[in-house]
C-alpha positions in Angstrom: 0.1 -0.1 -0.1 2.9 2.6 0.7 5.0 1.7 -2.2 1.9 2.4 -4.6 1.0 5.8 -2.6 5.0 6.5 -3.0 4.6 5.7 -6.9 1.5 7.8 -7.3 3.0 10.8 -5.5 6.3 10.6 -7.9 4.2 10.3 -10.8 2.3 13.2 -10.0 5.5 15.0 -9.2 6.8 14.0 -12.8 3.8 15.5 -14.6 4.0 18.7 -12.7 7.6 19.1 -13.7 7.0 18.1 -17.2 4.1 20.5 -17.7 6.3 23.2 -15.9 9.1 22.4 -18.6 6.5 22.5 -21.5 5.1 26.1 -20.4 8.4 27.5 -20.1 9.2 26.0 -23.4 6.0 27.5 -24.8 6.7 30.8 -23.7 9.8 31.2 -24.9 8.7 30.0 -28.7 5.9 32.9 -28.6 7.7 34.9 -30.6 8.7 32.6 -33.2 5.2 31.0 -33.7 3.7 34.1 -34.5 6.2 35.3 -36.9 5.3 32.1 -38.7 1.8 32.1 -38.3 2.0 36.1 -39.9 4.1 34.5 -43.0 1.7 32.0 -43.8 -0.8 32.8 -46.7 -4.2 33.8 -45.7 -6.9 31.0 -45.9 -10.8 30.5 -45.1 -9.6 30.2 -41.4 -7.6 33.3 -41.1 -10.5 35.9 -42.6 -8.9 35.7 -46.0 -12.4 34.9 -47.8 -15.5 36.8 -48.9 -17.6 37.6 -46.6 -20.0 39.6 -48.5 -23.9 39.5 -48.7 -24.8 37.2 -51.4 -27.4 38.0 -54.1 -30.1 35.4 -55.0 -28.3 34.3 -58.3 -24.5 34.1 -58.0 -23.0 36.5 -60.2 -19.5 36.4 -61.8 -18.2 39.0 -59.7 -19.4 37.0 -56.5 -17.8 33.9 -57.8 -14.6 35.5 -58.2 -14.6 37.1 -55.0 -15.2 33.9 -53.2 -12.3 31.9 -55.2 -10.1 35.0 -54.9 -9.4 35.6 -58.4 -9.9 38.4 -60.7 -13.4 38.4 -62.4 -11.7 38.3 -65.9 -9.2 35.5 -65.1 -9.1 32.5 -67.5 -10.4 29.3 -66.9 -7.0 27.5 -65.7 -6.9 30.1 -62.9 -10.4 29.4 -61.9 -9.7 25.8 -61.6 -6.8 26.2 -59.6 -8.4 28.5 -57.0 -11.4 26.2 -56.7 -9.2 22.9 -55.9 
């Protein structure tokens, strides 16, 4: 019984030290993570998509805004943006 309690106590202490180490490491990595996240291209998750009001029938302009291409883009660019 006593050996089990010692093992549980050591496990809890090890988890505490590991958690402390991880938090300190994350604090030192924060500026690097911010720099990398700013250098990533905009995507649908980062606010780079069209949020405007939609008309009952989609126009070419709306479709181009949603895909992030020019309304006069050729079929190849539209296909690449859609994928």
